[in-house]
Every structure is written in C-alpha cells, then in structure tokens.
C-alpha positions as CSV (number, residue, x, y, z in Angstrom):
1,M,145.4,144.5,176.2
2,K,145.7,142.9,172.7
3,I,147.6,145.1,170.2
4,S,146.0,145.4,166.8
5,T,147.9,144.4,163.7
6,K,147.9,148.1,162.5
7,Q,149.5,149.2,165.8
8,K,152.1,146.4,165.7
9,I,153.1,147.7,162.2
10,I,153.4,151.2,163.5
11,N,155.5,150.1,166.6
12,K,157.9,148.1,164.5
13,A,158.2,150.9,161.9
14,I,159.1,153.4,164.6
15,E,161.6,151.1,166.0
16,L,163.3,150.5,162.6
17,F,163.1,154.2,161.5
18,N,164.8,155.2,164.8
19,E,167.5,152.6,164.4
20,K,168.2,153.0,160.6
21,G,166.4,156.2,159.4
22,F,163.2,156.6,157.6
23,A,164.8,156.4,154.1
24,S,166.7,153.2,154.7
25,V,163.8,151.1,155.8
26,T,161.4,149.4,153.3
27,L,157.9,148.1,153.8
28,F,159.2,144.7,152.8
29,E,161.7,144.8,155.7
30,I,159.0,145.8,158.2
31,A,156.7,143.0,156.9
32,G,159.5,140.4,157.1
33,L,160.2,141.2,160.8
34,L,156.5,141.0,161.6
35,K,156.4,137.6,159.8
36,M,153.7,138.9,157.3
37,T,153.8,139.4,153.6
38,R,154.3,142.9,152.1
39,G,150.9,142.6,150.5
40,N,149.3,142.0,153.8
41,L,151.1,145.1,155.3
42,T,149.9,147.2,152.4
43,Y,146.4,146.3,153.3
44,Y,146.9,148.6,156.3
45,F,149.3,151.1,154.7
46,K,149.6,151.4,151.0
47,D,153.0,153.0,151.2
48,K,155.6,154.5,153.6
49,D,154.0,157.9,153.3
50,A,150.7,156.5,154.6
51,L,152.6,154.8,157.4
52,L,154.5,158.0,158.3
53,A,151.1,159.9,158.4
54,S,149.8,157.5,160.9
55,I,152.8,157.7,163.0
56,V,152.6,161.5,163.0
57,E,149.0,161.3,164.0
58,E,149.9,159.0,167.0
59,L,152.7,161.4,167.9
60,W,150.4,164.4,167.7
61,A,147.6,162.8,169.8
62,K,150.1,162.0,172.6
63,M,151.5,165.5,172.5
64,E,148.2,167.2,172.5
65,V,147.0,165.2,175.5
66,E,150.1,166.0,177.5
67,R,150.3,169.6,176.5
68,D,146.8,170.2,177.7
69,K,148.1,169.3,181.1
70,T,151.1,171.5,180.9
71,V,150.1,174.8,179.3
72,Q,146.9,175.6,181.2
73,F,148.8,178.0,183.5
74,P,151.8,180.0,182.2
75,S,154.2,179.1,185.0
76,F,157.8,178.0,184.8
77,E,156.8,174.9,186.7
78,N,154.7,174.0,183.6
79,L,157.7,175.0,181.4
80,H,159.6,172.3,183.2
81,N,156.8,169.8,182.5
82,E,156.6,170.7,178.9
83,I,160.4,170.4,178.4
84,Q,160.2,166.9,179.9
85,L,157.4,166.0,177.6
86,Y,159.3,167.3,174.5
87,Y,162.4,165.2,175.4
88,R,160.2,162.0,175.9
89,I,158.5,162.6,172.5
90,Q,161.9,163.2,170.8
91,R,163.4,160.0,172.1
92,A,160.3,158.0,171.2
93,Y,160.2,159.4,167.6
94,A,163.8,160.3,167.1
95,F,163.9,159.7,163.4
96,I,161.5,162.6,162.8
97,F,163.6,165.1,164.8
98,L,166.9,164.0,163.4
99,D,166.0,164.0,159.7
100,Y,165.7,167.2,157.8
101,H,163.8,165.5,154.9
102,V,161.3,163.9,157.3
103,L,160.7,167.2,159.1
104,N,159.9,168.8,155.7
105,H,157.6,166.0,154.7
106,P,154.1,167.3,153.9
107,A,152.6,165.1,156.6
108,I,154.8,166.9,159.3
109,Q,155.9,170.3,158.1
110,Q,152.8,172.4,158.7
111,K,151.9,170.8,162.0
112,F,155.4,171.4,163.4
113,R,155.4,175.0,162.1
114,E,152.1,175.6,164.0
115,L,153.5,173.9,167.0
116,T,156.6,176.0,166.9
117,E,154.7,179.3,166.8
118,Q,152.5,178.2,169.7
119,Q,155.4,177.1,171.8
120,I,157.2,180.4,171.4
121,K,153.9,182.2,172.3
122,D,153.6,180.0,175.4
123,N,157.1,180.8,176.4
124,E,156.4,184.6,176.0
125,A,153.3,184.1,178.1
126,R,155.4,182.5,180.9
127,I,157.9,185.3,180.9
128,A,155.1,187.9,180.9
129,F,153.5,186.0,183.9
130,A,156.9,185.9,185.7
131,I,157.3,189.7,185.3
132,T,153.7,190.3,186.5
133,T,154.3,188.2,189.6
134,G,157.6,189.8,190.3
135,N,159.7,186.7,189.6
136,M,161.5,188.3,186.6
137,H,162.9,191.8,186.0
138,P,161.2,193.8,183.3
139,E,162.8,193.5,179.8
140,P,166.1,195.5,180.0
141,Y,166.5,195.7,176.2
142,E,163.8,195.6,173.5
143,G,163.7,192.2,171.8
144,L,165.7,190.4,174.5
145,Y,162.7,188.4,176.0
146,H,161.3,187.5,172.6
147,N,164.7,186.0,171.8
148,L,164.7,184.2,175.2
149,A,161.3,182.7,174.3
150,F,162.6,181.8,170.9
151,N,165.9,180.3,172.2
152,T,164.0,178.3,174.8
153,W,162.0,176.6,172.1
154,M,165.1,176.1,169.9
155,L,167.1,174.4,172.7
156,S,164.2,172.1,173.4
157,F,163.7,171.2,169.7
158,Y,167.3,170.8,168.7
159,W,168.8,169.2,171.8
160,L,168.6,165.7,170.4
161,S,170.3,166.8,167.2
162,Q,173.2,168.6,168.9
163,Q,173.8,165.5,171.1
164,M,174.1,163.3,168.0
165,I,176.4,165.9,166.3
166,R,178.7,166.1,169.3
167,G,178.6,162.4,170.0
168,E,177.2,162.9,173.5
169,K,175.3,160.2,175.3
170,A,171.7,161.2,175.7
171,N,170.5,161.9,179.2
172,E,167.3,159.9,179.6
173,S,165.7,162.5,181.8
174,G,166.6,165.4,179.4
175,E,167.8,167.3,182.5
176,D,171.1,168.4,180.9
177,G,169.1,170.3,178.2
178,E,166.7,171.7,180.6
179,M,169.6,173.1,182.7
180,N,170.8,174.9,179.6
181,I,167.5,176.6,179.3
182,W,167.4,177.7,182.9
183,S,171.0,179.0,182.5
184,M,169.5,181.5,180.0
185,L,166.5,182.5,182.2
186,L,168.0,182.6,185.7
187,P,170.1,185.8,185.3
188,H,166.8,187.6,184.7
189,F,165.1,186.3,187.9
190,T,164.5,188.6,190.8
191,E,165.3,187.5,194.4
192,K,161.7,186.5,194.7
193,G,161.9,184.4,191.5
194,L,165.2,182.7,192.6
195,K,163.5,181.7,195.9
196,A,160.6,180.3,194.0
197,F,163.0,178.4,191.8
198,R,164.9,177.0,194.8
199,D,161.7,176.0,196.5
200,F,160.6,174.1,193.4
201,F,164.0,172.5,192.3
202,G,165.9,172.6,195.6
203,D,169.2,174.3,196.4
204,D,171.4,171.5,194.9
205,Y,169.9,172.0,191.4
206,L,171.7,175.3,191.1
207,K,175.0,173.7,192.0
208,K,174.9,171.3,189.1
209,L,173.8,173.6,186.1
210,G,176.9,172.7,184.2
211,K,180.7,172.6,184.2
212,S,182.5,175.2,186.3
213,F,183.6,178.1,184.1
214,K,187.3,179.1,184.2
215,S,187.6,182.9,184.0
216,D,191.4,182.8,183.6
217,I,191.9,183.8,179.9
218,G,195.1,181.9,180.1
219,E,193.1,178.7,180.1
220,Y,192.0,179.4,176.6
221,V,194.5,181.7,174.9
222,K,198.3,181.7,175.1
223,F,199.8,185.1,174.6
C-alpha cells in the first residue's frame, strides 16, 4: 500500500526523535532526509508542535484499538497482554516516554494523565476479580492492593526509562519488566491462583523470574 507524504513525514520524524530526542531535531533536518523543502513539509505540518500532535494522535489510535482487545475482561491474562502492548508502544515512540519535557507537552500531558488513572483502575479491577474467583488472598492490610495496582502501572510506564538510566540492553519482548510485575503479585496468589498461573505461563516461567537471591548477609555486609 502506498504511503502518503504526510505519513512519510511522521515516520521519519519518529525515527529521528527516537534517535536524537525531540528537541534536537529540526523540521529542516526532517525535510532534507525526505528530499523535500522545508516549505513543502510545513504545508503538512506548520511546526514541530503540529507534527508532535499528529504523532500522539497516531499513538493514541493504536493504543485504543489494542486496549479494546485487552481490557474487556479483568483477568491477569489480559494484564499480560496489556503489558506487552505497553512495551511495544514504548519502543515505537521511545522519545515520548524518555523525555520529561515531551511528556508534559500540552498535546500529551492530559491524555497520559487520563490513561494513567484508567490503567490503575483496570489493575484494581483485575485484583478484585482475582479475589472474587479465589485466585488471590483478600487484602491483608488496607492500602496494600491499591499500591500494587499503582506499582504495576508504574513499572510498566517507567521500565524503558530505568533501562536507559542503568545502561541495560532492552529486552525486545518486555518479558524482564513483566517478570518484575509478577514478582510483586505472586506472593498474594492462592494455590488455585498459582495453578492457574502455571497453566497459562508454564512451570519454567517461575524458574526464571530473576536472579537468585543470596540470603547470606555476609554477601552484602562485612562485619
């Protein structure tokens, strides 16, 4: 299928923004790489803000289509699907998630705040559903499960940022980040919930949640 000139501009802009950062790329540079004049480019996008707004509209359209498939039922299987979706979106539009100034841009800020609130509510619904079906224990301390719902969102949203800060190579599947989320949730599963988890992921998944923990205090502190 033939790609429109407008879409070519968007695609090249995303590529450059991901590589160099939003602030470091000019419309002139984008136009030059597309072998067009800056004036021709501004026929489609009068400035970078207009270009960013179109990129955000594209991101949002993709996310809404995929989220409609994953949040229809508040199961942990759909949590897995949504985490995978979020990691794909973050890699495709990395410059948005890695730049505080872009996240606070008027074209983005309110949408992401609304999405954040909805995702936390969705996580709470999944926990409530797991309790109702006997897959999770009732909340042992007031506030604990709200914090779990919040931290599940936070790990998903900031996973790419922490990889960059720590100099870690990104896992293309996002499995390493997802395993961290399950590490928070699994201790609250009942035997029934653990069986359902194993049935879905397989026994081997639990064996590779992360590095083995050394419980010998001498490994960390010398007295």
